[in-house]
C-alpha positions in Angstrom: -5.9 -26.0 20.8 -6.7 -23.9 17.8 -3.1 -22.4 17.9 -1.7 -25.9 17.2 -3.7 -26.3 14.1 -3.1 -22.8 12.7 -6.4 -21.1 13.5 -4.8 -18.0 14.8 -6.0 -14.5 15.0 -7.8 -13.8 11.7 -7.4 -10.2 10.4 -10.1 -8.5 8.6 -9.7 -5.8 5.9 -11.0 -3.0 8.2 -8.6 -4.1 11.1 -5.7 -4.0 8.7 -6.7 -0.5 7.4 -6.9 0.9 10.9 -3.5 -0.6 11.8 -2.0 0.9 8.7 -3.5 4.3 9.4 -2.2 4.2 13.0 1.3 3.4 11.7 1.0 6.3 9.2 0.2 8.6 12.1 3.2 7.3 14.1 5.4 7.7 11.1 4.3 11.3 10.7 5.1 12.2 14.3 8.5 10.5 14.0 9.2 12.5 10.8 8.5 15.7 12.7 10.8 14.7 15.5 13.5 13.8 13.0 13.2 17.1 11.2 13.3 19.0 14.5 16.4 17.1 15.8 19.6 18.8 14.9 22.2 16.1 15.7 22.7 13.0 13.7 23.2 11.0 16.9 19.7 12.1 18.1 18.2 11.2 14.7 19.7 7.6 14.6 17.3 5.9 17.1 14.3 7.8 15.6 15.3 6.6 12.1 15.6 3.0 13.3 12.2 3.2 14.9 10.8 4.7 11.7 12.4 1.9 9.6 10.8 -0.7 11.9 7.4 1.0 11.5 7.8 1.1 7.7 8.6 -2.6 7.6 5.6 -3.4 9.7 3.4 -1.2 7.4 4.7 -3.0 4.4 3.9 -6.4 5.9 0.4 -5.2 6.8 -0.2 -3.8 3.3 0.9 -7.2 1.8 -1.5 -9.0 4.1 -4.3 -6.7 3.0 -3.4 -7.2 -0.7 -3.4 -11.0 -0.3 -6.7 -10.8 1.5 -8.1 -8.8 -1.4 -6.8 -11.3 -3.9 -8.2 -14.2 -2.0 -11.6 -12.6 -1.8 -11.5 -11.8 -5.5 -10.6 -15.4 -6.3 -13.4 -16.7 -4.1 -15.9 -14.5 -5.8 -14.7 -15.6 -9.2 -15.0 -19.3 -8.1 -18.6 -18.6 -6.9 -19.5 -16.9 -10.1 -18.1 -19.8 -12.1 -20.1 -22.2 -9.9 -23.2 -20.2 -10.4 -22.7 -20.1 -14.2 -22.2 -23.9 -14.3 -25.4 -24.4 -12.3 -27.3 -22.1 -14.7 -26.1 -23.9 -17.8 -27.1 -27.3 -16.3 
């Protein structure tokens, strides 16, 4: 029911950071495999896999940045509200 209305899986900042660090680890291992592979035909699937991981990492970093900006905006709105209450 919640899926219909858009209440999907909410990501937290720490979850995103752990996923990004896992992707970085996978990318490092792929980089080692690519450097040890001699033929370009053997490197091609590894490079494609690395490209997919890089795109996924970029999306996760964008999600983290938007989450940071949303939390900053919410704290600014809270501070403005507090200031208005204090001046009243």
